KENU-967033 format. One record per residue (C-alpha): y, x, z; residue in one letter. Coordinates in Angstrom, 1 decimal. Example, Ala and Ser with C-alpha at 12.3 -4.5 7.8 and 13.67 -1.06 7.14 Angstrom:
BEGIN
<site <-4.5, 12.3, 7.8>, 'a'>
<site <-1.1, 13.7, 7.1>, 's'>
//
This chain:
BEGIN
<site <0.1, 0.1, -0.1>, 'x'>
<site <3.6, 1.1, -0.8>, 'x'>
<site <5.5, 1.4, 2.4>, 'x'>
<site <8.8, 0.4, 0.8>, 'x'>
<site <7.5, -3.0, 0.2>, 'x'>
<site <7.6, -3.7, 3.8>, 'x'>
<site <10.9, -6.0, 4.3>, 'x'>
<site <13.4, -5.2, 6.9>, 'x'>
<site <15.1, -8.2, 8.6>, 'x'>
<site <18.4, -9.6, 7.0>, 'x'>
<site <21.7, -9.5, 8.6>, 'x'>
<site <22.4, -12.5, 10.6>, 'x'>
<site <25.1, -13.7, 8.4>, 'x'>
<site <22.8, -14.1, 5.5>, 'x'>
<site <22.1, -17.7, 4.9>, 'x'>
<site <19.9, -19.9, 2.5>, 'x'>
<site <23.2, -20.6, 0.7>, 'x'>
<site <23.4, -17.1, -0.3>, 'x'>
<site <20.1, -17.3, -2.0>, 'x'>
<site <21.0, -20.3, -3.8>, 'x'>
<site <23.8, -18.4, -5.2>, 'x'>
<site <21.5, -15.4, -6.4>, 'x'>
<site <19.2, -18.0, -8.0>, 'x'>
<site <22.1, -19.5, -9.8>, 'x'>
<site <23.2, -16.1, -11.2>, 'x'>
<site <19.7, -15.4, -12.4>, 'x'>
<site <19.6, -18.5, -14.2>, 'x'>
<site <22.6, -18.0, -15.9>, 'x'>
<site <21.5, -14.6, -17.0>, 'x'>
<site <18.3, -16.0, -18.1>, 'x'>
<site <20.0, -18.5, -20.3>, 'x'>
<site <21.8, -15.7, -22.1>, 'x'>
<site <18.8, -13.4, -22.6>, 'x'>
<site <15.5, -15.5, -22.5>, 'x'>
<site <13.7, -12.4, -21.0>, 'x'>
<site <11.6, -14.2, -18.5>, 'x'>
<site <10.6, -17.2, -20.9>, 'x'>
<site <9.3, -14.5, -23.5>, 'x'>
<site <7.3, -12.9, -20.5>, 'x'>
<site <5.8, -16.2, -19.7>, 'x'>
<site <4.6, -16.5, -23.3>, 'x'>
<site <2.4, -13.5, -22.8>, 'x'>
<site <1.3, -14.7, -19.3>, 'x'>
<site <0.3, -18.2, -20.4>, 'x'>
<site <-2.0, -16.5, -23.1>, 'x'>
<site <-3.9, -14.4, -20.2>, 'x'>
<site <-4.2, -16.9, -17.4>, 'x'>
<site <-7.7, -17.3, -16.0>, 'x'>
<site <-9.9, -20.2, -16.7>, 'x'>
<site <-9.2, -21.7, -13.4>, 'x'>
<site <-5.6, -22.5, -14.6>, 'x'>
<site <-5.2, -25.2, -17.5>, 'x'>
<site <-1.9, -26.0, -18.8>, 'x'>
<site <-1.8, -29.4, -20.8>, 'x'>
<site <1.8, -29.4, -22.0>, 'x'>
<site <2.6, -28.8, -25.6>, 'x'>
<site <4.4, -25.7, -24.7>, 'x'>
<site <2.5, -23.6, -22.1>, 'x'>
<site <5.2, -21.0, -21.5>, 'x'>
<site <7.9, -23.8, -21.0>, 'x'>
<site <5.6, -25.4, -18.5>, 'x'>
<site <5.2, -22.1, -16.7>, 'x'>
<site <8.9, -21.5, -16.8>, 'x'>
<site <9.8, -25.0, -15.4>, 'x'>
<site <7.1, -24.5, -12.6>, 'x'>
<site <8.6, -20.9, -11.8>, 'x'>
<site <12.1, -22.2, -11.5>, 'x'>
<site <11.2, -25.1, -9.1>, 'x'>
<site <8.8, -22.5, -7.0>, 'x'>
<site <11.9, -20.3, -6.8>, 'x'>
<site <14.3, -22.8, -5.7>, 'x'>
<site <12.0, -24.2, -3.1>, 'x'>
<site <12.3, -21.1, -1.2>, 'x'>
<site <15.7, -21.4, 0.3>, 'x'>
<site <14.9, -25.1, 1.1>, 'x'>
<site <11.9, -24.3, 2.8>, 'x'>
<site <13.9, -21.5, 4.6>, 'x'>
<site <16.5, -24.2, 5.7>, 'x'>
<site <13.8, -26.6, 6.8>, 'x'>
<site <12.0, -24.2, 9.0>, 'x'>
<site <15.2, -23.0, 10.7>, 'x'>
<site <16.4, -26.5, 11.3>, 'x'>
<site <13.2, -27.7, 12.7>, 'x'>
<site <13.1, -24.6, 14.9>, 'x'>
<site <16.6, -25.4, 16.1>, 'x'>
<site <15.8, -29.1, 17.0>, 'x'>
<site <12.7, -28.1, 18.7>, 'x'>
<site <14.4, -25.4, 20.9>, 'x'>
<site <12.2, -22.7, 19.4>, 'x'>
<site <14.8, -20.8, 17.2>, 'x'>
<site <14.3, -17.5, 18.8>, 'x'>
<site <10.6, -17.3, 17.9>, 'x'>
<site <11.3, -18.5, 14.2>, 'x'>
<site <14.4, -16.3, 13.7>, 'x'>
<site <12.7, -13.2, 12.6>, 'x'>
<site <10.8, -15.1, 10.1>, 'x'>
<site <13.8, -16.8, 8.8>, 'x'>
<site <15.7, -13.5, 8.4>, 'x'>
<site <12.9, -11.8, 6.8>, 'x'>
<site <12.6, -14.5, 4.2>, 'x'>
<site <16.2, -14.7, 3.6>, 'x'>
<site <16.2, -10.8, 3.4>, 'x'>
<site <13.8, -10.8, 0.5>, 'x'>
<site <16.6, -12.3, -1.5>, 'x'>
<site <19.8, -10.8, 0.0>, 'x'>
<site <18.3, -7.4, 1.1>, 'x'>
<site <15.4, -6.4, -1.3>, 'x'>
<site <13.3, -3.3, -0.7>, 'x'>
<site <14.3, -0.3, -3.2>, 'x'>
<site <11.3, -1.2, -5.3>, 'x'>
<site <12.3, -4.8, -5.8>, 'x'>
<site <16.0, -4.2, -6.8>, 'x'>
<site <14.6, -3.1, -10.3>, 'x'>
<site <13.3, -6.6, -10.9>, 'x'>
<site <16.8, -8.4, -11.2>, 'x'>
<site <16.1, -11.5, -13.2>, 'x'>
<site <14.0, -14.4, -12.8>, 'x'>
<site <10.8, -12.3, -12.8>, 'x'>
<site <12.3, -10.8, -9.7>, 'x'>
<site <13.2, -13.9, -8.1>, 'x'>
<site <9.8, -15.2, -8.6>, 'x'>
<site <8.4, -12.2, -6.7>, 'x'>
<site <10.8, -12.6, -3.9>, 'x'>
<site <10.1, -16.3, -3.7>, 'x'>
<site <6.4, -15.5, -3.6>, 'x'>
<site <7.0, -13.0, -0.5>, 'x'>
<site <9.1, -15.9, 1.2>, 'x'>
<site <6.3, -18.7, 0.5>, 'x'>
<site <3.6, -16.3, 1.4>, 'x'>
<site <5.5, -15.1, 4.7>, 'x'>
<site <5.8, -18.8, 5.7>, 'x'>
<site <2.1, -19.6, 5.0>, 'x'>
<site <1.0, -16.6, 7.0>, 'x'>
<site <3.5, -17.6, 9.9>, 'x'>
<site <1.6, -21.0, 10.0>, 'x'>
<site <-1.7, -19.3, 10.1>, 'x'>
<site <-0.9, -17.1, 13.0>, 'x'>
<site <-0.1, -19.7, 15.5>, 'x'>
<site <-2.6, -22.3, 16.7>, 'x'>
<site <-0.4, -25.2, 17.0>, 'x'>
<site <1.2, -24.8, 13.7>, 'x'>
<site <-2.2, -24.0, 12.1>, 'x'>
<site <-3.8, -27.3, 13.2>, 'x'>
<site <-0.6, -29.3, 12.5>, 'x'>
<site <-1.4, -29.6, 8.8>, 'x'>
<site <2.0, -28.4, 7.8>, 'x'>
<site <0.7, -26.3, 4.8>, 'x'>
<site <-0.7, -28.5, 1.9>, 'x'>
<site <-3.5, -27.2, -0.4>, 'x'>
<site <-1.1, -27.7, -3.3>, 'x'>
<site <1.4, -25.1, -1.9>, 'x'>
<site <-1.6, -22.7, -1.6>, 'x'>
<site <-2.5, -23.6, -5.4>, 'x'>
<site <1.1, -22.8, -6.3>, 'x'>
<site <1.1, -19.5, -4.3>, 'x'>
<site <-2.3, -18.6, -6.2>, 'x'>
<site <-0.9, -19.3, -9.5>, 'x'>
<site <2.2, -17.3, -8.9>, 'x'>
<site <0.0, -14.4, -7.7>, 'x'>
<site <-1.7, -14.6, -11.2>, 'x'>
<site <1.9, -14.6, -12.9>, 'x'>
<site <3.0, -11.5, -11.0>, 'x'>
<site <-0.5, -9.9, -11.9>, 'x'>
<site <-2.8, -7.5, -10.0>, 'x'>
<site <-2.6, -5.0, -8.3>, 'x'>
<site <1.1, -5.5, -7.7>, 'x'>
<site <0.5, -9.0, -6.3>, 'x'>
<site <-2.0, -7.6, -3.8>, 'x'>
<site <0.4, -5.0, -2.7>, 'x'>
<site <2.9, -7.8, -1.8>, 'x'>
<site <0.3, -9.6, 0.0>, 'x'>
<site <-0.6, -6.3, 2.1>, 'x'>
<site <3.2, -6.1, 2.9>, 'x'>
<site <3.3, -9.6, 4.2>, 'x'>
<site <0.4, -8.9, 6.5>, 'x'>
<site <2.3, -5.9, 7.8>, 'x'>
<site <5.5, -8.0, 8.3>, 'x'>
<site <3.9, -10.6, 10.2>, 'x'>
<site <2.1, -8.0, 12.2>, 'x'>
<site <5.4, -6.7, 13.2>, 'x'>
<site <6.8, -10.2, 14.0>, 'x'>
<site <3.8, -11.8, 15.6>, 'x'>
<site <1.4, -9.2, 16.0>, 'x'>
<site <0.0, -10.0, 19.6>, 'x'>
<site <-2.8, -12.7, 20.6>, 'x'>
<site <-0.1, -14.2, 22.8>, 'x'>
<site <1.7, -15.6, 19.6>, 'x'>
<site <-1.3, -17.3, 18.4>, 'x'>
<site <-1.7, -19.1, 21.8>, 'x'>
<site <1.9, -20.1, 22.0>, 'x'>
<site <2.3, -23.9, 22.3>, 'x'>
<site <4.7, -24.8, 19.4>, 'x'>
<site <3.9, -28.5, 19.3>, 'x'>
<site <7.6, -29.4, 19.6>, 'x'>
<site <8.1, -27.6, 16.3>, 'x'>
<site <5.3, -29.3, 14.6>, 'x'>
<site <6.6, -32.5, 15.9>, 'x'>
<site <10.1, -31.8, 14.2>, 'x'>
<site <8.4, -30.8, 11.0>, 'x'>
<site <6.4, -34.0, 10.8>, 'x'>
<site <9.7, -35.9, 10.1>, 'x'>
<site <11.4, -37.0, 7.2>, 'x'>
<site <12.8, -33.6, 6.4>, 'x'>
<site <9.5, -32.2, 5.9>, 'x'>
<site <7.9, -35.3, 4.3>, 'x'>
<site <10.1, -35.0, 1.2>, 'x'>
<site <8.9, -31.3, 0.9>, 'x'>
<site <5.3, -32.1, 1.1>, 'x'>
<site <5.7, -34.5, -1.5>, 'x'>
<site <7.5, -32.1, -3.7>, 'x'>
<site <4.6, -29.4, -3.3>, 'x'>
<site <2.0, -32.3, -3.9>, 'x'>
<site <3.6, -32.8, -7.4>, 'x'>
<site <4.8, -29.4, -8.3>, 'x'>
<site <1.9, -28.5, -10.5>, 'x'>
<site <1.0, -32.1, -12.0>, 'x'>
<site <4.6, -32.7, -13.0>, 'x'>
<site <4.6, -29.4, -14.8>, 'x'>
<site <1.5, -30.2, -16.7>, 'x'>
<site <-0.8, -27.6, -14.8>, 'x'>
<site <-4.2, -28.0, -13.4>, 'x'>
<site <-5.5, -25.4, -11.0>, 'x'>
<site <-9.3, -25.3, -9.9>, 'x'>
<site <-9.7, -24.0, -6.4>, 'x'>
<site <-13.3, -23.5, -5.8>, 'x'>
<site <-15.2, -26.4, -7.4>, 'x'>
<site <-12.5, -29.0, -7.3>, 'x'>
<site <-10.2, -29.7, -10.1>, 'x'>
<site <-6.5, -30.6, -9.8>, 'x'>
//
């Protein structure tokens, strides 16, 4: 694993709004160059058999999927932060929130070289995977059913779009970051039911619906094991 992939925590003033502005800038740049869409034409032709794109233009389907996946990152960060504040657990979730924002606002030296939508897809992948691992590393959250299977499928598809071995290195860096933030058995046993209760409100419900339809509305089916979606 490359040590420089490990993300340092962002400055306190960095916000999800700053992430949205970064995304908006990259979209304007892509509108002029079309670089990311060209990359996805090649990616679409090389996807594994587990992924089926039923749309007329596979690259366009992947492009829209990627845009929505990227834009979901700051919304997820905001939701986790708001729920943690309401539950009185802000101090526990703050390192996760800062790290997730930092992927966009203070990327590692290696990620700085990816400055278009392809780079934002990598940053969004890091953000979504960090939050996924955050859920897995606490008993209360893990059993709260907060991470939908469709979110897992979306992450797996992005793993394919990024490509190995780089995507595996990103996963390794997430493991290191989570260990730095919540690397003790005590964290797993913390009672975070108040956070789970806050997440299971309307604010998270719309996000869950968003994830549930992310693949299907972009005409993508992903088989996970023996099941088909």
